[in-house]
C-alpha positions as CSV (number, residue, x, y, z in Angstrom):
1,M,29.5,-30.3,-14.8
2,S,26.4,-31.3,-12.8
3,K,23.4,-29.0,-12.8
4,P,22.9,-26.9,-9.6
5,R,20.4,-28.2,-7.1
6,K,17.0,-26.4,-7.4
7,V,15.5,-25.4,-4.0
8,Y,12.2,-23.6,-3.4
9,W,12.2,-21.1,-0.5
10,D,9.0,-20.6,1.5
11,T,8.3,-17.2,3.0
12,T,9.9,-18.2,6.4
13,C,13.3,-18.5,4.7
14,F,13.1,-14.7,4.0
15,I,11.4,-13.7,7.2
16,C,14.3,-15.0,9.3
17,F,16.4,-12.1,7.9
18,L,14.1,-9.6,9.7
19,N,13.6,-11.1,13.2
20,R,15.9,-10.7,16.1
21,N,15.2,-14.1,17.5
22,E,16.2,-16.0,14.3
23,D,20.0,-15.3,14.2
24,V,21.0,-18.9,13.6
25,R,18.5,-19.4,10.8
26,R,19.5,-16.1,9.2
27,K,23.2,-17.1,9.1
28,I,22.3,-20.5,7.5
29,C,20.1,-18.8,4.8
30,E,22.7,-16.1,4.2
31,D,25.2,-18.9,3.5
32,V,22.8,-20.5,1.0
33,L,22.4,-17.1,-0.7
34,V,26.2,-16.8,-1.1
35,H,26.2,-20.1,-3.0
36,A,23.2,-19.0,-5.1
37,E,25.0,-15.8,-6.0
38,R,27.9,-18.0,-7.3
39,G,25.5,-20.1,-9.3
40,E,26.2,-23.3,-7.2
41,I,22.5,-23.6,-6.3
42,E,19.3,-22.2,-7.6
43,I,16.8,-20.6,-5.3
44,W,13.2,-20.4,-6.5
45,T,10.2,-18.7,-4.7
46,S,6.7,-17.5,-5.6
47,T,5.8,-13.9,-6.2
48,W,3.3,-14.6,-3.4
49,T,6.3,-14.6,-1.0
50,I,6.7,-10.9,-1.7
51,V,3.2,-10.4,-0.4
52,E,3.9,-12.3,2.8
53,V,7.2,-10.6,3.7
54,I,5.7,-7.4,4.9
55,R,7.6,-6.5,8.0
56,P,9.5,-8.1,10.9
57,R,7.4,-10.0,13.4
58,R,6.8,-8.0,16.6
59,A,6.1,-9.4,20.1
60,Q,2.4,-9.5,20.6
61,A,1.1,-6.9,23.0
62,A,-0.8,-8.2,26.1
63,I,-4.5,-8.7,25.4
64,P,-6.5,-6.5,27.7
65,A,-8.7,-8.0,30.4
66,L,-12.3,-8.6,29.4
67,P,-14.6,-5.6,30.4
68,P,-16.8,-5.8,33.5
69,W,-20.0,-6.6,31.5
70,A,-18.3,-9.9,30.4
71,A,-18.3,-11.3,34.0
72,K,-22.1,-10.7,34.1
73,A,-22.5,-12.4,30.8
74,F,-20.6,-15.4,32.0
75,K,-23.0,-15.8,34.9
76,E,-26.0,-15.7,32.6
77,M,-24.4,-17.9,29.9
78,P,-21.6,-20.0,31.4
79,D,-21.1,-22.0,28.2
80,A,-20.4,-18.9,26.2
81,G,-17.4,-17.9,28.4
82,R,-14.7,-19.8,26.4
83,Q,-16.1,-18.6,23.1
84,L,-16.4,-15.0,24.2
85,T,-12.8,-15.1,25.5
86,E,-11.5,-16.5,22.2
87,M,-13.4,-13.8,20.2
88,W,-12.0,-11.1,22.5
89,G,-8.4,-12.3,21.9
90,Y,-8.9,-12.7,18.2
91,Y,-10.3,-9.1,17.9
92,H,-7.3,-7.6,19.7
93,R,-4.7,-9.6,17.9
94,N,-6.1,-8.6,14.5
95,T,-6.9,-4.9,15.2
96,A,-3.6,-3.9,16.9
97,P,-1.9,-1.1,15.1
98,F,1.2,-2.0,13.0
99,E,4.4,-0.1,13.3
100,Q,5.0,1.7,10.1
101,L,8.3,1.1,8.3
102,A,10.5,3.9,7.0
103,P,11.1,4.2,3.2
104,D,14.7,2.9,3.6
105,Q,13.4,-0.1,5.6
106,I,10.9,-0.9,2.9
107,K,13.6,-0.7,0.3
108,K,15.7,-3.3,2.2
109,I,12.9,-5.7,2.2
110,E,12.1,-5.2,-1.5
111,G,15.8,-5.6,-2.2
112,M,15.6,-9.2,-1.0
113,F,13.7,-10.1,-4.1
114,Q,15.6,-8.1,-6.7
115,H,18.8,-10.3,-6.9
116,P,19.2,-11.6,-10.5
117,W,20.0,-15.0,-9.3
118,L,16.8,-15.3,-7.2
119,H,14.2,-17.0,-9.5
120,K,10.5,-16.0,-9.1
121,I,7.5,-18.1,-10.0
122,V,4.4,-16.1,-11.0
123,V,1.1,-17.0,-9.4
124,D,-0.7,-17.7,-12.7
125,E,-3.8,-19.7,-13.4
126,R,-1.8,-22.9,-13.6
127,V,-0.4,-22.4,-10.1
128,S,-3.7,-21.3,-8.7
129,T,-5.5,-24.4,-10.1
130,K,-2.9,-26.7,-8.6
131,A,-3.1,-24.8,-5.2
132,V,-6.9,-25.3,-5.2
133,E,-6.4,-29.0,-5.9
134,L,-4.0,-29.3,-3.0
135,C,-6.4,-27.5,-0.7
136,R,-9.2,-29.9,-1.6
137,T,-7.2,-33.2,-1.6
138,V,-4.7,-32.8,1.3
139,S,-6.4,-30.0,3.3
140,I,-3.5,-27.5,3.3
141,K,-3.9,-23.8,4.0
142,P,-4.4,-21.7,0.8
143,A,-1.2,-19.7,1.3
144,D,0.9,-22.8,1.9
145,A,-0.8,-24.5,-1.1
146,V,0.4,-21.7,-3.4
147,H,4.0,-22.4,-2.2
148,A,3.6,-26.1,-2.6
149,A,2.0,-25.9,-6.0
150,S,4.7,-23.5,-7.2
151,A,7.4,-25.9,-6.1
152,I,5.7,-29.0,-7.5
153,L,5.0,-27.5,-10.9
154,K,8.6,-26.1,-11.2
155,K,9.9,-29.6,-10.3
156,V,12.4,-28.3,-7.9
157,D,14.5,-30.8,-5.9
158,C,13.0,-29.7,-2.5
159,L,10.9,-27.2,-0.7
160,Q,12.8,-25.5,2.2
161,R,11.0,-23.9,5.1
162,W,11.3,-23.0,8.8
163,D,8.4,-24.1,11.1
164,R,5.7,-24.0,8.5
165,D,3.9,-27.4,8.2
166,F,4.2,-29.0,4.7
167,D,4.0,-32.6,6.0
168,K,0.7,-33.1,4.0
169,V,2.6,-32.7,0.7
170,Q,5.7,-34.7,1.5
171,H,4.5,-37.5,-0.7
172,L,4.5,-35.0,-3.6
173,I,7.8,-33.1,-3.0
174,A,10.7,-33.4,-0.6
175,V,10.5,-30.9,2.3
176,E,13.4,-29.9,4.5
177,E,15.0,-27.1,6.5
178,P,17.7,-24.9,4.8
179,Q,21.2,-26.3,5.4
180,R,24.5,-24.6,5.5
181,L,26.5,-25.3,2.3
182,S,29.9,-24.0,3.2
183,Q,32.4,-26.6,4.4
184,Q,33.5,-24.4,7.4
185,Q,32.3,-21.5,9.4
186,E,33.6,-18.0,8.7
187,L,37.0,-17.5,10.5
188,I,36.2,-13.9,11.2
189,E,32.5,-13.2,12.0
190,G,31.1,-10.5,9.8
191,F,34.0,-10.6,7.3
192,R,31.8,-11.7,4.4
193,R,29.6,-9.0,2.7
194,P,26.0,-9.4,3.9
195,I,23.5,-10.3,1.2
196,G,20.2,-9.8,3.0
197,P,19.0,-7.3,5.5
198,S,19.5,-7.9,9.3
199,P,17.2,-7.3,12.3
200,G,19.3,-4.2,13.2
201,D,17.9,-2.5,10.0
202,F,14.5,-2.5,11.6
């Protein structure tokens, strides 16, 4: 019997279970989880992933218009207009209040990482050192470097992700999107027991 394929899941593979606009991705990942539960594939992720899966993504609120004094400043310093607009947007995107999750919603997110067949890689000194090396040599973001370092050191078959850019480490590890493993679609939608949470839970 051949060994099950080892895949590393980036945070985006878990986040897709929480967002309303990622239904197709969620169904693909849920199918992969079914096969992991059966022992037909191994899923690995970093304990750092738990830190990143905080809540569903929410639509960004509109950034308010610049105050009247800004127009006066632009007249005095025309070159500062673009920079001031960027700072204004950055401030409002990063200070907007978050919607608090109810205890049962938090429990659903935490439950995603408690399956006995989901293997977790601890961010220890070895992983941290490798992540720093990747940041310095291929100029990858620190959070992405933690995922890449974990996958490389664990010697998984591939790193799976949605959207996130791991092109800079493709020479070190195979990178791909999650793929459906079942040979055919469910005959009756919703017949199979769901493994992860769904956007309706939030």
